[in-house]
N, C-alpha and C positions, 0 to 999 in steps of 0.2 A: 625641546624633546625631553624625554625622561633619561634617567641615569642607567637604564637597563642596557646590558650588552646586546648586540645585534641578534645573536642566537636566541637569547631568552625572549626578546621581543617577538621574534618570528615564531617561536614555539607557542607563546601565549596567543598570538593571532591564529595560529593553526588550530590550537585546542578550541578557541572560541568558534572558529568556522566549523569544526567537526561537531561541536555541541549544537550549533544552529541547524546544521544539516540533519543531525539525529532528531532534533525536536520537530522539524518539519516532516520528516519521514514518519515519526510516531503519530503526529497529528493527522497524517493522511491515512495510515494503515490501521490505527487503533479503532476508529469507528466501524470499519468494515469487519475487523476481527470480532469485536463485541457483537455486532449484528449477526455474524455467522454463528457465534456461540449461543446467543439468546433466542434467535428466531431462525433456525437453519432452513426451514421450508420457505419462508419469505425471502431469505437471502438467495436461495437457489432459484426460485421463480424469477426474481429480479434479473439475475444474470442470464437465465435462459431466454427471457423476453427481450433482452437488450444486446443480442449478439449482432455482429456485422454479417452482411451477406456472404462474406468469405467463410464464415463458420456455420452457415445455415445447415449444412449436411451433418455436422457434429451435433447440433442442437436437435435436429430431426431424429438422429439416431438415439439420443438420450431419451427423447419423448417416446419414441417407438419402444424402447426397452422398458420404460415405465408402464406402458399400457399392457404389457404382457403379463 
């Protein structure tokens, strides 16, 4: 093993894990954020058409408000 104390070894691993989680989170969120900023109408249509049956009422309400 290395000559690092236990606390420093654990801190390094914790920071590495946080970095990895942050990187994964950014890779998942950033494309959708950019899509929303660059093509908001396309982004909104995608989410309105891909709703679950549980939120069908909310989708229908949004579409009803748009048509007014």
